[in-house]
C-alpha positions as CSV (number, residue, x, y, z in Angstrom):
1,M,24.0,-2.6,-8.1
2,S,25.7,-5.6,-7.0
3,G,25.2,-9.1,-7.9
4,N,21.3,-9.7,-8.7
5,S,20.1,-6.7,-6.8
6,V,19.7,-2.9,-7.7
7,S,19.5,0.2,-5.2
8,L,18.4,3.7,-6.2
9,H,17.7,6.8,-4.0
10,R,16.0,10.4,-5.0
11,I,15.0,13.3,-3.2
12,I,11.3,13.9,-4.5
13,K,9.9,17.7,-3.9
14,A,6.2,16.0,-2.9
15,S,5.0,14.9,0.3
16,P,5.5,11.3,1.2
17,E,1.8,10.8,1.2
18,K,1.8,11.8,-2.5
19,V,4.8,9.8,-3.6
20,Y,3.0,6.5,-1.6
21,R,-0.3,7.4,-3.5
22,A,1.6,6.9,-6.8
23,F,2.8,3.5,-5.9
24,T,-0.5,2.2,-4.6
25,E,-3.2,4.0,-7.0
26,A,-3.6,1.6,-10.1
27,L,-4.1,4.5,-12.4
28,A,-1.3,6.3,-11.2
29,L,1.1,3.4,-10.9
30,A,0.3,2.6,-14.7
31,S,1.3,6.0,-15.7
32,W,4.7,5.8,-14.4
33,I,6.1,2.3,-13.6
34,P,6.9,1.0,-16.8
35,P,10.0,1.8,-18.2
36,Y,10.1,4.2,-21.8
37,G,8.8,2.3,-24.7
38,F,6.5,0.1,-22.4
39,I,2.7,0.5,-21.5
40,A,1.4,-1.2,-18.1
41,T,-1.9,-2.3,-17.3
42,V,-2.9,-3.2,-13.5
43,H,-5.2,-5.9,-13.6
44,D,-5.6,-6.4,-9.8
45,M,-4.2,-4.5,-6.8
46,D,-5.0,-5.0,-3.0
47,V,-2.4,-2.9,-1.3
48,K,-2.1,-4.4,2.5
49,T,0.0,-6.8,3.9
50,G,-0.8,-10.1,2.6
51,G,-2.6,-8.3,-0.5
52,T,-1.5,-9.2,-4.2
53,F,-1.2,-7.7,-7.3
54,K,-1.3,-8.7,-10.9
55,M,0.0,-6.3,-13.7
56,S,1.5,-6.3,-17.5
57,F,3.9,-4.5,-19.2
58,Q,3.4,-4.5,-23.2
59,N,6.4,-3.8,-25.5
60,F,4.9,-1.0,-27.6
61,S,7.4,-1.8,-30.4
62,T,6.4,-5.6,-30.7
63,G,3.2,-5.5,-28.8
64,K,4.6,-8.5,-26.8
65,N,3.2,-8.5,-22.9
66,Q,4.9,-9.7,-19.9
67,A,2.6,-10.6,-17.3
68,F,3.9,-10.6,-13.6
69,G,2.5,-10.5,-10.1
70,G,3.1,-10.7,-6.4
71,E,2.3,-10.3,-2.7
72,Y,2.8,-7.4,-0.5
73,L,4.8,-8.6,2.2
74,E,4.9,-5.3,4.4
75,V,2.8,-2.1,4.1
76,I,3.3,0.8,6.3
77,P,1.0,3.5,4.7
78,N,3.4,6.6,3.7
79,E,6.6,4.9,5.2
80,L,7.1,1.6,3.6
81,L,6.0,-1.1,0.8
82,K,7.6,-4.6,0.5
83,Y,6.3,-6.9,-2.3
84,T,7.2,-9.6,-4.6
85,D,7.5,-9.9,-8.2
86,K,7.2,-13.3,-9.8
87,F,6.8,-13.4,-13.8
88,D,4.2,-15.8,-15.3
89,D,6.9,-16.8,-18.1
90,S,8.4,-19.8,-17.0
91,N,11.8,-18.8,-18.4
92,L,11.9,-16.2,-16.0
93,P,11.9,-18.2,-12.6
94,G,12.4,-16.8,-9.2
95,T,10.8,-14.2,-6.9
96,M,12.0,-10.7,-7.1
97,V,11.5,-9.0,-3.6
98,N,11.4,-5.0,-3.9
99,T,11.3,-2.7,-1.0
100,I,10.8,0.7,-1.0
101,W,10.9,3.4,1.8
102,F,9.5,6.9,1.7
103,E,10.9,9.3,4.3
104,K,9.7,12.8,4.9
105,T,12.3,15.5,4.5
106,S,12.6,19.4,4.6
107,V,12.2,19.5,0.8
108,G,9.4,16.6,0.4
109,T,10.3,12.8,0.5
110,S,13.6,10.5,0.4
111,L,12.7,7.7,-1.8
112,K,14.9,4.3,-1.4
113,V,14.5,1.7,-3.8
114,L,15.9,-1.7,-3.4
115,Q,15.2,-4.9,-5.6
116,E,16.6,-8.0,-4.9
117,N,16.6,-11.5,-6.2
118,I,16.7,-10.4,-9.9
119,P,16.5,-13.7,-12.2
120,A,20.0,-14.7,-13.8
121,M,18.7,-14.5,-16.9
122,I,17.9,-10.5,-16.7
123,P,20.7,-8.5,-17.1
124,V,21.0,-6.4,-13.5
125,E,22.1,-3.1,-15.7
126,M,18.2,-3.4,-17.3
127,C,16.7,-3.3,-14.4
128,Y,18.8,-0.7,-12.8
129,L,18.3,1.4,-16.1
130,G,14.4,0.8,-16.1
131,W,14.3,1.7,-12.5
132,Q,15.8,5.1,-13.3
133,E,13.5,5.6,-16.5
134,S,10.4,4.8,-14.0
135,L,11.8,7.3,-11.4
136,E,11.9,9.9,-13.6
137,K,8.4,9.7,-14.6
138,L,7.4,9.3,-11.1
139,I,9.0,12.7,-10.2
140,R,7.0,14.0,-13.4
141,L,3.8,13.1,-12.0
142,V,4.3,13.8,-8.3
143,E,6.3,17.1,-8.0
144,P,3.8,19.3,-9.9
145,Q,1.1,21.2,-7.9
146,I,-1.5,21.6,-10.0
147,P,-4.6,23.5,-8.6
148,D,-8.3,22.8,-9.5
149,A,-9.4,25.3,-11.6
């Protein structure tokens, strides 16, 4: 963590293709991206360079929704996602930029996350904690190998 950005790295025991799918399929993304205590809804998602998305997180305790969306700045399937995040709430101004790298390793995927331009009113530690929780949930989604019966 530094200034208004967070950076995380995880080694995940799943292929880059499977991990990438978790970022680019709406139902999968909604299952792991919200931190604990929140529910996500993906309203729209067009994963391609220049495409856009719209999501919201609902605080399960209070029921309050926080909507946000953005644009995919760069998409290289199974290797890179770079996209913006902008809150609908005018009290949270600015545009964050998220860059996600997927690299094949001998045991699965090296996943690197960089979130930049976090609005000043959001504690960077909260973003870092949120990403840690989300990545725990991502790992629990993609690492199991469950065969069809």
